[in-house]
VEXDREN-2710 file (C-alpha; in Angstrom, 1 decimal):
% VEXDREN-2710
k/r/px/py/pz
1/MET/0.0/0.0/0.0
2/PRO/1.6/3.3/-1.0
3/THR/2.1/6.2/1.7
4/VAL/-1.1/8.2/2.2
5/SER/-0.2/11.6/0.7
6/VAL/-2.3/13.6/-1.5
7/SER/-2.0/17.3/-1.6
8/ALA/-4.1/19.6/0.5
9/GLU/-6.1/20.7/-2.8
10/ILE/-6.8/17.2/-3.5
11/SER/-8.0/16.5/-0.1
12/SER/-10.4/19.3/0.0
13/LEU/-11.8/18.2/-3.3
14/ILE/-12.7/14.8/-2.0
15/GLU/-13.8/15.6/1.4
16/PRO/-17.3/17.0/0.5
17/ILE/-17.6/13.9/-1.8
18/LEU/-17.0/11.5/1.1
19/GLN/-19.3/13.5/3.2
20/ARG/-22.0/13.5/0.8
21/HIS/-21.9/9.6/0.6
22/ALA/-21.6/9.6/4.5
23/TRP/-18.3/7.9/4.4
24/ARG/-20.3/4.6/3.3
25/ALA/-17.9/1.9/1.7
26/ASP/-20.9/0.5/-0.4
27/ARG/-21.1/3.8/-2.0
28/LEU/-17.3/3.3/-3.5
29/VAL/-18.1/3.0/-7.0
30/GLN/-20.2/6.4/-7.0
31/ILE/-17.4/7.8/-4.8
32/LEU/-14.6/6.8/-7.4
33/ARG/-16.9/8.3/-10.4
34/GLU/-17.1/11.6/-8.4
35/VAL/-13.6/11.7/-7.2
36/GLN/-12.5/11.4/-10.9
37/GLU/-14.6/14.1/-12.0
38/ALA/-12.9/16.3/-9.5
39/VAL/-9.3/15.3/-9.9
40/ASP/-9.3/13.8/-13.3
41/PHE/-7.6/10.4/-12.3
42/ILE/-7.5/8.0/-9.3
43/SER/-3.8/7.7/-8.3
44/ASP/-2.7/5.1/-6.1
45/GLU/-2.1/7.8/-3.3
46/THR/-5.8/8.8/-3.7
47/ALA/-7.0/5.4/-3.6
48/ALA/-5.0/5.0/-0.3
49/HIS/-6.4/8.2/1.0
50/LEU/-10.0/6.8/0.2
51/ALA/-9.3/3.5/1.8
52/GLU/-8.2/5.2/5.0
53/ALA/-11.2/7.5/4.8
54/LEU/-13.8/4.6/4.2
55/LYS/-12.0/2.3/6.6
56/ILE/-11.5/-0.4/4.1
57/PRO/-8.7/-2.4/2.8
58/TYR/-6.6/-0.6/0.1
59/ALA/-6.8/-3.7/-2.0
60/GLN/-10.5/-3.2/-2.2
61/VAL/-10.4/0.4/-3.5
62/HIS/-7.5/-0.7/-5.8
63/SER/-9.2/-3.6/-7.5
64/THR/-12.4/-1.8/-7.7
65/ARG/-10.7/1.1/-9.4
66/ASP/-9.0/-1.2/-12.0
67/PHE/-12.1/-3.5/-12.7
68/TYR/-14.0/-0.6/-14.5
69/ALA/-13.0/0.7/-18.0
70/PHE/-13.9/4.2/-17.0
71/PHE/-11.8/4.6/-14.0
72/TYR/-8.1/5.7/-14.5
73/ARG/-4.9/5.2/-12.3
74/GLU/-3.0/7.7/-14.3
75/ASN/-3.4/11.0/-16.2
76/ARG/-5.5/10.4/-19.3
77/GLY/-5.9/14.1/-20.3
78/ARG/-8.3/16.9/-19.5
79/TYR/-10.1/15.6/-22.7
80/ARG/-10.6/11.8/-22.8
81/VAL/-11.8/10.9/-26.2
82/LEU/-13.2/7.3/-26.8
83/PHE/-14.6/6.1/-30.2
84/SER/-17.2/3.5/-30.0
85/ASP/-16.0/0.3/-31.7
86/ASN/-19.2/-1.6/-31.9
87/ILE/-19.3/-3.4/-35.4
88/THR/-21.9/-0.7/-36.5
89/ASP/-19.8/2.1/-35.8
90/ARG/-17.0/0.4/-37.9
91/MET/-19.6/0.0/-40.6
92/ALA/-20.2/3.8/-40.3
93/GLY/-16.4/4.4/-40.6
94/ASN/-15.4/5.1/-37.1
95/GLN/-11.7/3.7/-37.9
96/ALA/-10.9/6.4/-40.6
97/LEU/-12.4/9.2/-38.3
98/PHE/-10.2/7.7/-35.5
99/GLU/-7.2/7.7/-37.5
100/HIS/-7.9/11.5/-38.8
101/MET/-8.1/12.5/-35.3
102/ALA/-4.9/10.8/-34.3
103/LYS/-3.4/12.6/-37.1
104/ARG/-4.9/15.9/-36.4
105/LEU/-3.7/15.6/-32.6
106/LYS/-0.4/14.0/-33.4
107/LEU/-1.3/11.1/-30.9
108/GLU/-0.9/7.5/-30.8
109/PRO/-4.1/5.4/-29.7
110/GLY/-4.1/5.1/-25.7
111/LYS/-1.5/7.7/-25.5
112/VAL/-1.7/11.0/-23.8
113/SER/-0.5/14.2/-25.3
114/ASP/2.9/15.6/-24.1
115/ASP/1.1/18.7/-22.6
116/GLY/-1.3/16.4/-20.8
117/LEU/-4.3/17.9/-22.5
118/VAL/-5.8/14.9/-24.5
119/SER/-5.8/11.1/-25.2
120/ILE/-7.9/9.1/-27.6
121/ASP/-8.9/5.4/-27.5
122/TYR/-11.7/3.1/-28.4
123/CYS/-14.3/1.7/-26.2
124/SER/-17.2/-0.9/-26.6
125/CYS/-20.6/0.0/-27.8
126/THR/-22.0/3.2/-26.5
127/GLY/-25.6/2.8/-27.1
128/MET/-25.8/5.1/-30.1
129/CYS/-25.9/2.5/-33.1
130/ASP/-28.8/4.2/-34.6
131/GLN/-26.8/7.6/-34.9
132/GLY/-23.2/6.6/-35.1
133/PRO/-20.4/6.7/-35.4
134/ALA/-20.4/7.9/-31.6
135/ILE/-17.7/9.0/-29.3
136/LEU/-17.5/10.0/-25.6
137/VAL/-15.5/12.9/-24.5
138/ASN/-15.3/12.7/-20.9
139/ASN/-18.0/10.3/-20.8
140/ARG/-20.3/12.5/-22.6
141/ALA/-21.7/11.2/-25.7
142/ILE/-21.3/12.9/-29.2
143/THR/-23.2/11.3/-32.1
144/ARG/-23.3/11.4/-35.9
145/MET/-19.2/11.6/-36.2
146/THR/-18.1/13.1/-39.5
147/LEU/-14.4/14.4/-40.7
148/ARG/-15.8/18.0/-40.3
149/ARG/-16.9/17.2/-36.7
150/VAL/-13.6/15.6/-36.0
151/ASP/-11.8/18.8/-37.2
152/GLU/-14.3/20.8/-35.0
153/ILE/-13.5/18.8/-32.1
154/CYS/-9.9/19.1/-32.4
155/ASP/-9.9/22.8/-32.7
156/LEU/-12.0/23.0/-29.4
157/ILE/-9.6/20.8/-27.5
158/ARG/-6.7/22.6/-28.7
159/GLY/-8.2/25.7/-27.8
160/GLN/-9.0/24.1/-24.2
161/VAL/-12.7/25.3/-24.8
162/PRO/-14.8/23.6/-21.8
163/LEU/-17.2/20.9/-22.8
164/ASP/-20.2/23.0/-21.6
165/LYS/-19.1/25.6/-24.3
166/TRP/-19.3/23.1/-27.1
167/PRO/-22.0/23.4/-29.6
168/ALA/-25.2/21.8/-28.1
169/GLU/-25.9/20.1/-31.5
170/PHE/-22.8/17.8/-30.8
171/PHE/-24.7/16.2/-27.9
172/ARG/-28.0/15.8/-29.6
173/VAL/-29.3/12.2/-29.0
174/ASP/-32.4/11.4/-31.0
175/ASP/-35.3/8.8/-30.1
176/ASN/-35.5/7.5/-33.6
177/ILE/-38.8/5.8/-32.9
178/ARG/-39.9/4.2/-36.3
179/ARG/-42.6/1.9/-35.3
180/ALA/-44.8/2.7/-32.2
181/ASP/-47.2/0.0/-30.6
182/MET/-48.9/0.0/-27.2
183/LEU/-45.9/1.4/-25.2
184/LEU/-44.2/3.6/-27.5
185/GLY/-47.6/4.8/-29.0
186/THR/-49.5/5.7/-25.9
187/PRO/-49.6/8.7/-23.9
188/HIS/-48.5/8.6/-20.4
189/GLU/-50.4/10.3/-17.5
190/PRO/-48.3/10.6/-14.5
191/GLY/-49.3/8.5/-11.6
192/LYS/-52.3/6.7/-13.2
193/ALA/-50.6/3.6/-13.4
194/VAL/-49.6/3.6/-9.6
195/ARG/-53.2/4.5/-8.5
196/ALA/-54.5/1.6/-10.6
197/ALA/-52.1/-0.9/-9.0
198/ILE/-53.1/0.5/-5.5
199/ALA/-56.6/0.1/-6.4
200/ARG/-56.2/-3.6/-7.4
201/GLY/-54.5/-4.2/-3.9
202/ARG/-51.2/-6.0/-3.5
203/ASP/-52.5/-9.4/-4.0
204/GLY/-54.7/-8.3/-6.9
205/MET/-51.6/-6.6/-8.7
206/LEU/-49.5/-10.0/-8.3
207/ALA/-52.7/-12.0/-9.6
208/GLU/-52.8/-9.7/-12.8
209/MET/-49.0/-10.1/-13.4
210/LYS/-49.5/-14.0/-13.1
211/LEU/-52.4/-13.7/-15.8
212/SER/-50.3/-11.4/-17.9
213/ASN/-47.6/-14.2/-18.2
214/LEU/-45.2/-11.1/-18.6
215/ARG/-41.5/-12.5/-19.3
216/GLY/-38.3/-10.3/-18.8
217/ARG/-37.3/-8.1/-21.6
218/GLY/-33.4/-8.5/-20.6
219/GLY/-32.9/-11.4/-22.7
220/ALA/-33.4/-14.3/-20.3
221/GLY/-37.3/-14.3/-20.4
222/PHE/-37.7/-15.1/-16.8
223/THR/-41.5/-14.9/-15.6
224/THR/-41.7/-11.5/-13.7
225/ALA/-44.6/-12.5/-11.5
226/VAL/-42.5/-15.7/-10.5
227/LYS/-39.6/-13.6/-9.5
228/TRP/-42.0/-10.9/-7.7
229/GLU/-43.5/-13.5/-5.7
230/ALA/-40.5/-15.1/-4.5
231/CYS/-39.0/-11.8/-3.2
232/ARG/-42.4/-11.2/-1.5
233/ASN/-42.4/-14.3/0.2
234/ALA/-38.8/-14.0/1.5
235/PRO/-39.0/-13.6/5.2
236/ALA/-36.1/-10.9/5.5
237/THR/-36.4/-7.3/5.2
238/PRO/-36.1/-4.8/3.7
239/ARG/-36.7/-5.7/0.3
240/TYR/-35.3/-3.8/-2.9
241/ILE/-36.4/-3.2/-6.5
242/VAL/-33.5/-2.6/-8.8
243/CYS/-33.8/-1.4/-12.6
244/ASN/-31.1/-2.8/-14.6
245/ALA/-30.4/0.1/-17.1
246/ASP/-26.9/-1.1/-17.8
247/GLU/-27.6/-2.2/-21.5
248/GLY/-24.2/-2.8/-22.7
249/GLU/-25.0/-5.4/-25.4
250/PRO/-23.6/-4.3/-28.8
251/GLY/-26.5/-2.9/-30.9
252/THR/-28.9/-2.3/-28.1
253/PHE/-30.0/1.1/-27.4
254/LYS/-34.0/0.7/-26.5
255/ASP/-33.5/1.4/-22.7
256/ARG/-32.0/4.7/-23.8
257/VAL/-34.9/5.9/-25.5
258/LEU/-37.3/4.8/-22.6
259/LEU/-35.3/6.3/-20.0
260/GLN/-34.7/9.8/-22.1
261/SER/-38.5/9.8/-23.3
262/TYR/-40.6/7.6/-21.2
263/ALA/-39.0/7.9/-17.7
264/GLY/-42.5/8.0/-16.0
265/ARG/-43.3/4.6/-17.0
266/VAL/-39.9/3.2/-15.8
267/PHE/-40.3/4.7/-12.3
268/GLU/-43.8/3.8/-11.9
269/GLY/-43.1/0.4/-12.9
270/MET/-40.6/0.3/-10.0
271/VAL/-43.1/2.0/-7.6
272/ILE/-45.8/-0.8/-8.5
273/ALA/-43.1/-3.6/-8.2
274/ALA/-42.2/-2.1/-4.6
275/TYR/-46.0/-1.9/-3.7
276/THR/-46.6/-5.5/-4.9
277/VAL/-43.5/-7.1/-3.0
278/GLY/-43.4/-4.7/-0.1
279/ALA/-40.0/-3.1/-1.0
280/SER/-38.8/0.1/0.7
281/HIS/-36.1/1.2/-1.5
282/GLY/-35.0/1.2/-5.5
283/PHE/-32.0/1.6/-7.4
284/LEU/-31.6/2.7/-11.2
285/TYR/-28.3/1.3/-12.1
286/LEU/-27.5/3.7/-15.2
287/ARG/-24.9/2.6/-17.6
288/GLY/-21.8/4.9/-17.5
289/GLU/-22.2/5.7/-21.2
290/TYR/-25.5/7.4/-20.7
291/LEU/-24.2/10.0/-18.1
292/TYR/-26.1/12.7/-20.0
293/LEU/-29.3/11.1/-18.8
294/LEU/-28.2/11.5/-15.1
295/GLN/-29.6/15.2/-14.5
296/PRO/-32.7/14.8/-16.3
297/LEU/-33.7/11.4/-14.6
298/GLU/-32.8/13.2/-11.0
299/ALA/-35.1/16.0/-12.1
300/TYR/-37.8/13.6/-12.8
301/LEU/-37.8/11.8/-9.5
302/ALA/-37.8/15.1/-7.7
303/GLY/-40.8/15.9/-9.6
304/MET/-42.5/12.5/-8.5
305/ARG/-41.7/13.3/-4.9
306/ALA/-43.3/16.5/-5.0
307/ALA/-46.2/14.8/-6.7
308/GLY/-46.5/12.2/-3.8
309/LEU/-45.4/9.3/-6.0
310/LEU/-42.2/8.7/-4.2
311/GLY/-41.6/9.0/-0.4
312/ARG/-43.8/8.3/2.4
313/ASP/-47.4/7.1/2.4
314/ILE/-47.3/6.9/-1.6
315/GLY/-50.9/7.1/-3.1
316/GLY/-52.3/7.7/0.4
317/VAL/-51.5/4.2/1.6
318/ALA/-50.1/4.4/5.2
319/GLY/-46.8/2.8/5.5
320/PHE/-46.2/2.5/1.8
321/ASP/-42.8/4.2/1.8
322/PHE/-40.5/3.9/-1.1
323/ASP/-37.9/6.0/-2.9
324/ILE/-35.4/5.7/-5.8
325/GLU/-31.7/6.5/-6.1
326/ILE/-29.5/6.4/-9.3
327/HIS/-26.3/4.7/-9.5
328/LEU/-24.1/5.2/-12.5
329/GLY/-21.9/2.4/-13.9
330/ALA/-18.4/2.7/-15.0
331/GLY/-18.0/0.8/-18.1
332/ALA/-18.2/-3.0/-17.4
333/TYR/-20.3/-5.0/-19.8
334/VAL/-20.6/-7.7/-17.3
335/CYS/-22.6/-5.4/-14.9
336/GLY/-25.6/-6.3/-17.1
337/GLU/-25.9/-9.6/-15.1
338/GLU/-28.0/-9.2/-12.3
339/THR/-25.7/-10.3/-9.6
340/ALA/-22.5/-8.7/-11.0
341/LEU/-24.8/-5.4/-11.0
342/ILE/-25.7/-6.0/-7.5
343/GLU/-21.8/-6.2/-6.5
344/SER/-21.4/-2.8/-8.1
345/LEU/-24.4/-1.4/-6.4
346/GLU/-22.4/-2.6/-3.1
347/GLY/-19.4/-0.6/-4.2
348/LYS/-17.4/-3.5/-5.5
349/ALA/-15.8/-4.7/-8.5
350/GLY/-18.8/-6.0/-10.7
351/ARG/-17.9/-9.9/-10.7
352/PRO/-21.2/-12.2/-10.9
353/ARG/-21.8/-14.1/-7.8
354/VAL/-22.2/-17.8/-7.3
355/ARG/-25.8/-18.9/-7.4
356/PRO/-27.9/-20.0/-5.4
357/PRO/-28.8/-18.1/-3.3
358/PHE/-30.6/-16.0/-5.9
359/PRO/-31.1/-12.1/-5.7
360/VAL/-34.9/-12.8/-4.8
361/THR/-33.8/-14.0/-1.5
362/SER/-30.4/-12.7/-0.9
363/GLY/-29.5/-9.8/-3.2
364/TYR/-28.5/-6.3/-2.3
365/MET/-26.8/-6.1/1.0
366/GLY/-28.0/-10.0/1.4
367/LYS/-31.7/-8.9/1.3
368/PRO/-34.5/-10.1/-1.1
369/THR/-34.0/-8.0/-4.3
370/VAL/-36.2/-7.9/-7.6
371/VAL/-33.8/-7.1/-10.7
372/ASN/-36.0/-6.0/-13.6
373/ASN/-35.1/-4.6/-17.2
374/VAL/-36.2/-1.3/-18.1
375/GLU/-38.7/-2.3/-20.8
376/THR/-40.0/-5.0/-18.4
377/LEU/-40.9/-2.2/-15.8
378/CYS/-42.5/-0.3/-18.5
379/LYS/-44.9/-3.2/-19.2
380/VAL/-45.8/-3.4/-15.6
381/THR/-47.6/-0.2/-15.9
382/GLU/-49.6/-1.3/-18.9
383/ILE/-50.7/-4.5/-16.8
384/ALA/-51.8/-2.2/-13.9
385/LEU/-54.0/-0.1/-16.3
386/HIS/-55.6/-2.8/-18.3
387/GLY/-55.2/-6.1/-16.6
388/GLY/-53.4/-9.4/-17.2
389/THR/-56.1/-11.0/-19.3
390/TRP/-55.9/-8.1/-21.9
391/TYR/-52.0/-8.0/-21.8
392/GLU/-51.7/-12.0/-22.3
393/ALA/-54.0/-11.8/-25.4
394/ILE/-51.3/-9.8/-27.3
395/GLY/-48.4/-11.5/-29.0
396/THR/-48.0/-15.5/-28.5
397/LYS/-48.9/-17.9/-26.1
398/GLN/-45.3/-18.2/-24.5
399/SER/-44.3/-14.6/-25.6
400/THR/-47.0/-12.1/-24.4
401/GLY/-47.1/-8.5/-25.2
402/THR/-44.8/-6.5/-27.5
403/LYS/-41.2/-6.3/-27.9
404/ILE/-39.1/-3.3/-28.9
405/LEU/-36.2/-3.8/-31.4
406/SER/-33.0/-1.8/-31.5
407/VAL/-32.6/-1.8/-35.2
408/ALA/-29.3/-0.7/-36.7
409/GLY/-26.8/-1.5/-39.5
410/ASP/-27.5/-1.6/-43.2
411/CYS/-30.9/-0.4/-43.4
412/ALA/-32.5/2.9/-44.6
413/ARG/-34.2/3.7/-41.2
414/PRO/-32.4/2.7/-38.3
415/GLY/-34.1/3.1/-34.8
416/LEU/-36.7/1.6/-32.4
417/TYR/-39.6/-0.7/-33.7
418/GLU/-42.2/-2.0/-31.5
419/TYR/-44.0/-5.4/-32.5
420/ALA/-46.4/-7.8/-31.0
421/PHE/-44.4/-11.0/-30.4
422/GLY/-44.4/-13.2/-33.4
423/VAL/-43.3/-10.7/-35.8
424/ARG/-41.3/-12.1/-38.7
425/ILE/-37.6/-11.3/-39.2
426/ALA/-38.5/-10.5/-42.9
427/GLN/-41.2/-8.1/-41.8
428/VAL/-38.8/-6.1/-39.7
429/LEU/-36.1/-6.1/-42.8
430/GLU/-38.7/-4.6/-44.9
431/ASP/-40.1/-2.0/-42.6
432/CYS/-36.8/-0.7/-41.9
433/GLY/-35.8/-0.4/-45.6
434/ALA/-33.0/-3.4/-45.5
435/GLN/-32.3/-4.5/-48.8
436/ASP/-29.8/-7.1/-49.8
437/ALA/-29.5/-8.3/-46.4
438/ILE/-27.5/-11.5/-45.9
439/ALA/-27.6/-11.9/-42.2
440/VAL/-29.0/-10.4/-39.0
441/GLN/-27.4/-10.7/-35.8
442/VAL/-30.4/-10.8/-33.3
443/SER/-29.9/-10.2/-29.2
444/GLY/-26.4/-8.4/-29.8
445/ALA/-22.9/-9.9/-29.8
446/SER/-24.2/-12.9/-27.2
447/GLY/-27.1/-13.8/-29.6
448/VAL/-27.9/-15.6/-32.7
449/CYS/-26.8/-14.9/-36.3
450/LEU/-29.3/-15.7/-38.9
451/SER/-28.9/-16.3/-42.6
452/GLU/-31.2/-15.4/-45.3
453/ARG/-32.8/-18.7/-45.2
454/GLU/-33.8/-17.9/-41.6
455/PHE/-35.7/-14.8/-42.2
456/GLY/-38.8/-16.4/-42.1
457/ARG/-38.4/-17.3/-38.4
458/ARG/-40.3/-15.1/-35.6
459/ILE/-39.3/-12.9/-32.8
460/ALA/-40.4/-14.8/-29.7
461/PHE/-39.0/-16.8/-26.7
462/GLU/-40.1/-20.1/-28.4
463/ASP/-38.2/-19.1/-31.6
464/VAL/-35.8/-16.3/-31.8
465/PRO/-35.3/-14.8/-28.2
466/THR/-34.0/-11.5/-28.0
467/ALA/-32.8/-8.7/-25.5
468/GLY/-33.8/-6.0/-28.2
469/SER/-30.6/-5.8/-30.5
470/PHE/-31.2/-6.3/-34.3
471/MET/-28.1/-5.7/-36.3
472/ILE/-28.5/-6.0/-40.1
473/PHE/-25.6/-6.8/-42.4
474/GLY/-25.8/-6.4/-46.4
475/LYS/-24.2/-8.4/-49.1
476/GLN/-21.2/-6.1/-49.0
477/ARG/-20.3/-7.1/-45.3
478/ASP/-17.7/-9.8/-44.5
479/LEU/-19.3/-11.9/-41.6
480/PHE/-15.8/-13.2/-40.7
481/GLU/-14.9/-9.4/-39.5
482/VAL/-18.2/-9.1/-37.7
483/ALA/-17.5/-12.2/-35.7
484/ARG/-14.0/-11.1/-35.2
485/ASN/-15.1/-7.8/-33.7
486/PHE/-17.6/-9.7/-31.4
487/ALA/-14.4/-11.9/-30.3
488/HIS/-12.6/-8.9/-29.4
489/PHE/-15.5/-7.4/-27.5
490/PHE/-15.9/-10.5/-25.3
491/ALA/-11.8/-10.9/-24.7
492/HIS/-12.1/-7.3/-23.5
493/GLU/-15.3/-7.7/-21.4
494/SER/-14.3/-10.7/-19.5
495/CYS/-14.3/-10.1/-15.8
496/GLY/-11.8/-13.0/-15.4
497/PHE/-13.8/-14.6/-12.6
498/CYS/-13.7/-18.1/-14.2
499/THR/-10.9/-19.9/-16.1
500/PRO/-13.1/-21.0/-19.2
501/CYS/-14.1/-17.5/-19.8
502/ARG/-11.0/-15.8/-18.9
503/VAL/-8.7/-17.9/-21.0
504/GLY/-11.2/-19.1/-23.7
505/THR/-12.2/-15.5/-24.9
506/VAL/-8.6/-14.6/-25.4
507/LEU/-7.9/-17.7/-27.1
508/MET/-10.9/-17.4/-29.4
509/LYS/-9.9/-13.6/-30.4
510/GLU/-6.2/-14.8/-31.1
511/ILE/-7.4/-17.4/-33.3
512/MET/-9.8/-15.1/-35.1
513/ASP/-6.6/-12.7/-35.6
514/LYS/-4.4/-15.7/-36.8
515/ILE/-7.0/-16.4/-39.4
516/ALA/-7.3/-12.7/-40.4
517/ASP/-3.4/-12.6/-40.8
518/GLY/-3.5/-15.4/-43.3
519/ARG/-2.0/-18.0/-40.9
520/GLY/-5.1/-19.9/-40.1
521/THR/-5.8/-23.7/-41.2
522/GLN/-8.5/-26.2/-40.7
523/TYR/-7.1/-27.0/-37.3
524/GLU/-8.1/-23.2/-36.3
525/MET/-11.5/-23.8/-37.7
526/ASN/-12.1/-27.0/-35.7
527/GLU/-10.4/-25.1/-32.6
528/LEU/-13.1/-22.4/-32.8
529/LEU/-15.9/-24.9/-32.6
530/ARG/-14.0/-26.8/-29.6
531/LEU/-13.7/-23.5/-27.7
532/GLN/-17.4/-22.8/-27.9
533/GLN/-18.1/-26.4/-26.4
534/VAL/-15.9/-25.5/-23.6
535/LEU/-17.2/-21.9/-23.0
536/LYS/-21.0/-22.9/-23.2
537/PRO/-21.2/-25.3/-20.4
538/GLY/-18.0/-24.3/-18.4
539/SER/-18.4/-20.4/-18.1
540/HIS/-19.7/-19.0/-14.5
541/CYS/-22.2/-16.5/-16.3
542/GLY/-23.9/-15.6/-19.5
543/LEU/-21.0/-13.7/-20.8
544/GLY/-18.7/-16.6/-21.2
545/GLN/-21.5/-18.9/-22.0
546/THR/-22.6/-16.9/-25.1
547/ALA/-19.1/-15.4/-26.0
548/GLY/-18.8/-17.8/-28.8
549/ASN/-22.2/-17.7/-30.4
550/ALA/-21.4/-15.2/-32.9
551/VAL/-18.3/-17.2/-34.0
552/ALA/-20.1/-20.7/-34.1
553/ASP/-22.9/-19.4/-36.1
554/THR/-20.9/-17.6/-38.8
555/VAL/-18.5/-20.8/-39.1
556/GLN/-21.4/-22.8/-39.8
557/LYS/-23.7/-20.4/-41.9
558/PHE/-21.0/-18.3/-43.7
559/ARG/-17.8/-20.7/-44.0
560/PRO/-16.6/-19.4/-47.2
561/ALA/-15.7/-15.9/-45.2
562/TYR/-13.4/-17.9/-43.3
563/GLU/-12.0/-20.4/-46.0
564/ARG/-11.0/-17.8/-48.3
565/ARG/-8.4/-16.6/-45.5
566/LEU/-7.1/-20.0/-44.7
567/ALA/-3.6/-21.2/-45.4
568/GLU/-3.2/-24.4/-47.5
569/THR/-0.9/-26.2/-44.8
570/ASP/-2.7/-28.4/-42.1
571/PHE/-0.9/-26.2/-39.3
572/VAL/0.7/-22.8/-39.0
573/PRO/2.0/-21.7/-35.8
574/ALA/0.7/-18.6/-34.3
575/PHE/4.1/-17.4/-33.6
576/ASP/6.6/-16.9/-36.1
577/LEU/10.1/-17.0/-34.6
578/ASP/11.8/-16.3/-37.8
579/ALA/9.8/-13.1/-38.4
580/ALA/10.4/-12.1/-34.7
581/LEU/14.3/-12.3/-35.3
582/SER/13.8/-9.8/-38.3
583/ARG/14.9/-6.6/-36.0
584/ALA/17.8/-8.6/-34.7
585/ARG/19.1/-9.5/-38.2
586/GLU/18.6/-5.8/-39.3
587/LEU/20.8/-4.5/-36.3
588/ALA/23.3/-7.2/-37.0
589/GLY/23.5/-6.4/-40.7
590/ARG/22.8/-9.7/-41.9
591/ASP/20.2/-11.2/-44.0
592/ASP/22.0/-14.1/-45.4
593/ALA/20.6/-17.7/-45.5
594/ALA/22.5/-18.6/-42.3
595/ALA/20.4/-15.9/-40.5
596/HIS/17.2/-17.3/-41.2
597/LEU/15.6/-20.3/-39.2
598/GLY/14.8/-23.6/-41.1
599/GLU/17.6/-22.4/-44.2
600/GLU/20.8/-23.8/-44.6
601/ALA/24.0/-22.1/-45.2
END
């Protein structure tokens, strides 16, 4: 542990943050975020200072800081520029824009300028796939990047213009709602759903949830009423409601729109859940890339408190006390997994827990906790207003209600499309203006890749389940490069908790890179499929279990994209020792046959 020695200036900036969070160690992630905003980065000395102030081990602060991508232990510049490197951003030309900015600023990727002013690098998906390429500047999203906009941003950075003085147009984030159904197309009357739920009573509301057969919209599709009832029946108190707004799945942005323009439905869904299960406190876990939503959401919550929809005796019900606070993530895809999210809420590195016990009996702080997706909670308000039987009649028998799809990629009209469950893939492609599509990646990098012959399949839990991502690839796209991008994503986002995922995702990435370099053989093709068979059953959480899906699907359905890159030999080593010695030969001034491996003098 380093010596606890920070300057008086830094100490004066940190102290109000600690005081605001009451020196609570479970607020560590939020404290680290606010400290970094105040002092630019979290040095080892600052980490030691925080550990002492919070009365926790230095190792806990150190490991938590180093776990999250948006926390920095060294100076990354006053302007930290991150280019979204999701596959749809690549398709929109993000790499050329990145190279242009690096040239303008005379910077290497990941390096800080000599004057300590700026750094540029890549990050994972920013949730702006419908209006990319996108970047983050000090975690604030800028959409619709062009060469001209890159030049303008470079000038602003060189002029050291504060972000608050940058053109507002840079930070505009559109909803792009292309097809609205009963959720996106129905006006919201504040408080009406909460009053309807209270009128039904706690038992009555749970009964309507059972009748609706509502299933979670986060991807797993677990029946919401079953989760609520298990939490309600758990003997321990207090109970908690958590809204999972950490939509880090590449290609997904529906929760962004719901929080931006339908926040009332989200928060009232949380209130109804709290009423039904007897919870006293709620959390909205907002992904770090959506920092721009924090203040508007806080303002909305304040308005709900003023209207008596949060706080004490909600709706005039004595003892119905419930409030919501927002926690911001810090760049960790794995925190979309509910137990990893809870770990993060508790101020720790977001590593998935061993289950059982499940969150409904032992979640936040070991207490019964319901974790629901943003869209799921919006659906709760519809059931409160119209009843479970009405809701169950929409969609299919196993997939009731509507589903919002985040459509991006090679189409004329990217954005949100809401359909009753059971819609065919071909219908979505027609509606969004996707011509000459050869593949659709449904449910993000962890989902399924469908070829043209499968476009007759339906969006439903009993056919093609999805968390919402719907990425379209035209005939000009190379599906090998799509799968390679996903392989890099999972290798980067693995939390390292279990060996199959920690090692397997890196091996998969390296094999894909080897094939891309023209050094792959049939051995590597077989190895990719073998790795998938190890990852799926052996990984601890859904990240590792699904990390090989896109690779396995594209190997089987788009095999020519791989085979045209293969070498003719049975096996080529991944490491070329002779090539590695080229620098030594150059320094020695030798390039004769004897200086090469495998060649005789």
